[in-house]
C-alpha positions in Angstrom: 101.1 112.6 -83.5 97.7 113.8 -82.8 96.5 110.3 -82.3 99.5 109.7 -79.5 98.6 112.9 -77.7 94.9 112.0 -77.8 95.9 108.5 -76.3 97.9 110.3 -73.8 95.3 112.5 -72.6 92.6 109.6 -72.1 95.3 107.6 -70.0 95.9 110.8 -68.0 92.1 111.4 -67.6 91.9 107.7 -66.3 94.5 108.0 -63.7 92.9 111.5 -62.6 89.8 109.8 -62.2 91.3 106.8 -60.1 93.0 109.6 -57.9 89.8 111.0 -57.4 87.8 108.5 -56.7 90.4 107.1 -54.1 90.3 110.6 -52.6 86.5 110.3 -52.5 86.8 107.0 -50.5 89.0 108.3 -48.1 86.7 111.4 -47.4 83.8 108.8 -46.4 85.3 107.5 -43.4 87.4 109.3 -40.8 87.7 109.5 -36.8 84.8 111.4 -35.1 86.2 111.1 -31.6 85.0 108.8 -28.6 81.7 108.1 -26.9 81.7 106.6 -23.1 79.4 104.4 -21.6 79.3 104.6 -18.1 77.8 101.9 -16.2 77.2 99.9 -12.9 77.4 96.0 -13.1 75.5 94.3 -10.4 75.3 90.4 -9.4 71.9 88.6 -9.3 71.0 90.0 -5.9 71.7 93.7 -7.5 74.5 94.2 -5.3 77.4 96.3 -7.2 80.4 94.3 -8.0 83.8 95.6 -7.0 87.2 94.9 -8.6 87.5 91.8 -6.6 84.8 90.2 -8.8 87.8 90.2 -11.6 85.3 90.6 -14.6 86.1 92.3 -17.7 83.4 94.2 -20.0 83.8 94.0 -23.5 81.8 95.8 -26.4 81.6 93.5 -29.2 80.8 94.5 -32.9 78.3 92.2 -34.5 81.3 90.4 -36.6 82.8 89.5 -33.2 85.6 92.2 -33.1 86.0 93.6 -29.7 85.8 97.2 -29.8 86.4 98.2 -26.3 87.1 96.6 -23.1 87.6 97.5 -19.5 87.8 95.9 -16.2 85.2 96.2 -13.2 86.6 98.8 -10.8 85.6 99.8 -7.3 82.7 101.8 -7.5 82.3 105.4 -7.6 80.2 107.5 -5.3 77.5 107.0 -7.7 77.7 103.3 -7.9 79.5 103.4 -11.4 82.0 100.4 -11.6 83.1 100.8 -15.1 84.0 103.1 -18.3 83.9 101.8 -21.9 85.8 104.2 -24.2 84.3 103.5 -27.6 86.4 105.0 -30.7 83.9 106.3 -33.6 84.5 107.0 -37.4 81.9 108.2 -39.6 82.0 104.4 -41.0 82.3 101.2 -38.8 85.7 99.5 -39.1 87.4 96.6 -37.7 88.5 98.4 -34.6 85.7 101.5 -34.6 82.0 101.6 -34.3 79.9 104.3 -35.9 77.2 106.4 -34.3 73.9 104.6 -33.8 75.4 100.9 -33.9 74.7 98.5 -31.6 77.5 96.6 -30.1 77.2 93.3 -27.9 78.0 93.7 -24.2 79.9 90.6 -23.2 81.0 89.7 -19.2 84.2 87.7 -19.1 85.3 86.2 -16.0 88.7 85.7 -14.6 88.1 82.0 -15.6 87.7 82.7 -19.1 83.8 81.9 -19.0 81.7 84.4 -20.7 78.3 85.8 -20.7 76.7 88.0 -23.4 74.3 90.3 -22.0 72.2 93.3 -23.5 73.2 95.4 -26.2 75.1 98.7 -26.0 74.0 101.9 -28.1 76.6 103.6 -29.6 76.0 107.6 -29.2 77.4 110.7 -30.4 81.1 111.5 -30.0 82.0 113.5 -26.7 78.8 112.1 -25.3 78.2 109.8 -22.3 75.7 107.0 -21.9 74.6 105.6 -18.5 73.7 101.6 -18.4 73.0 99.4 -15.5 74.0 95.6 -16.5 73.6 92.3 -14.2 75.9 89.5 -14.1 73.0 87.1 -14.6 70.6 86.0 -17.4 67.7 88.4 -16.9 64.0 87.8 -16.9 61.5 90.4 -18.5 58.2 91.2 -17.4 55.7 93.7 -18.8 52.6 95.3 -17.0 50.7 98.4 -18.4 53.4 99.2 -20.6 56.0 99.2 -17.9 59.0 96.7 -18.4 61.0 95.7 -15.8 64.4 93.0 -15.9 64.8 90.5 -13.0 67.7 88.4 -12.6 67.0 84.7 -13.4 68.3 83.7 -10.3 66.3 86.0 -8.1 63.4 84.5 -9.9 64.0 81.3 -9.3 64.9 81.8 -5.3 61.8 83.6 -5.1 59.6 80.8 -6.7 61.0 78.4 -4.0 59.9 80.9 -1.1 56.4 81.2 -2.9 55.8 77.3 -2.7 57.1 77.2 0.8 55.2 80.1 2.2 52.0 78.8 0.0 52.0 81.4 -2.6 50.2 80.6 -5.8 50.8 81.4 -9.7 54.3 82.4 -11.1 56.7 85.0 -9.7 55.1 88.7 -10.1 57.6 91.6 -9.8 54.9 94.2 -9.7 52.9 92.2 -6.8 53.3 92.9 -3.2 53.6 89.6 -1.5 54.2 91.0 2.3 51.6 94.3 1.5 54.1 96.8 3.1 53.5 99.1 -0.1 56.5 98.2 -1.9 56.6 96.0 -4.8 58.5 92.8 -5.1 60.8 94.6 -7.9 61.1 97.5 -5.5 62.5 94.8 -2.8 64.8 93.6 -5.3 66.6 96.9 -6.1 66.8 97.6 -2.4 67.6 94.3 -1.3 65.0 93.5 1.3 62.9 90.7 1.8 59.7 90.6 -0.4 58.1 88.2 2.1 58.4 90.6 5.3 56.7 93.3 5.7 59.3 94.6 8.5 62.0 94.6 6.2 61.8 97.5 3.7 63.6 100.8 2.8 62.0 103.4 4.2 63.4 106.8 6.0 63.9 106.3 9.8 64.8 109.9 10.9 64.5 113.3 9.3 66.3 116.3 10.3 65.8 119.7 8.7 67.9 122.4 10.2 67.6 126.1 8.5 71.1 126.8 7.7 72.4 123.1 6.6 71.4 120.5 4.4 68.5 118.2 5.4 69.7 114.8 6.8 67.5 111.6 5.8 68.7 108.4 7.7 67.8 105.1 6.6 69.0 101.3 7.3 71.6 100.6 4.8 71.7 97.3 2.8 75.8 96.8 1.7 76.4 97.3 -2.2 73.5 99.2 -3.3 72.8 102.5 -4.8 70.5 105.2 -3.3 69.1 108.1 -4.2 66.4 111.0 -3.0 63.5 112.3 -5.1 61.5 115.5 -4.3 58.4 117.0 -4.7 57.0 120.6 -3.5 53.3 119.4 -3.2 51.8 116.0 -2.4 48.8 117.2 -4.4 49.4 115.9 -7.9 53.3 115.6 -7.2 55.9 115.6 -9.6 58.7 113.8 -8.3 62.0 114.8 -9.6 66.0 113.4 -8.9 67.3 115.7 -6.2 71.1 115.9 -5.9 72.6 114.1 -2.7 75.5 114.4 -0.4 77.3 111.7 1.5 78.1 114.4 4.1 77.2 118.0 4.9 80.5 119.3 3.1 80.7 117.0 0.1 80.2 117.7 -3.1 76.3 116.9 -4.6 75.9 113.7 -6.3 72.9 112.3 -8.7 73.2 109.4 -6.2 75.1 107.6 -3.5 76.2 104.3 -2.5 77.6 104.7 1.1 79.8 101.7 1.0 80.5 98.7 -1.5 81.1 96.3 1.4 78.3 93.7 1.1 78.8 93.4 5.3 78.3 97.1 5.6 75.3 97.2 6.8 73.1 99.4 9.2 71.8 102.8 9.7 73.4 105.6 7.4 72.7 109.5 6.6 72.5 111.4 3.4 71.9 114.8 2.9 69.8 117.1 0.3 69.8 121.0 -0.2 66.5 121.8 0.0 64.8 123.9 -2.7 65.3 127.5 -2.5 62.3 129.8 -1.4 60.2 126.8 -0.9 57.6 126.7 1.9 57.4 123.1 2.0 59.2 120.2 0.5 58.7 116.2 0.3 61.6 113.7 -0.2 61.1 109.9 -0.9 64.2 107.7 -0.7 64.9 105.5 -3.9 67.0 102.3 -4.1 68.4 102.3 -7.9 
């Protein structure tokens, strides 16, 4: 009897150990929330795409599983036109990602053709990452530690212009071919012509009433996103992003895109609230 009792005890101990092991495995992996990736998808001309582009954006794990998917929407006031919701768990599964993972971003056209673009970093739960993607193959250039990415089709187009206009060498996004004070890459972002000094992003009018937001007017290029930077001094200036408004009564935004319509070009005005108590303040317009 003693022997049988000992055997049964051993069996119970083994079963108990198995149950404990199962509970440990279950505790290793559990849902931890959602990470949001908010972004802007542009074409090779750096124009923000609208829902008419009929493009789906997918976040794909390294094993080829689609973790999240969304269609390109019409841009919001800050130029964002998609939002990916990445489900998280403490350990990546077939349908979730883990914090710190890298997901492949795939753009799928309505025709079924797809294009893999840069990787997406998965952040903490209940946080938002911002990305800007181009619906084109990108060329990278680095100078003095600064790296920029430019759509390859834009580079190819510039190369043709360079040949026609007699510019030698390879395309340089850091150069200023028309000597207007704006780099070629800056003109790419603004949608202006890098070979025409009269075509550049500039403040054309400025009004600073005491009791209202300051008004900054400029020539708008359809489909582009604009922001304002400010500094209190031009001696060792410290430029910082300045909240802006589309009208005097609108809520403040980090940046604005007056319209997503490529044909909607011309003079437009955005508004900024001056720093409280500042005796002087300087602004500059930026294309994002």
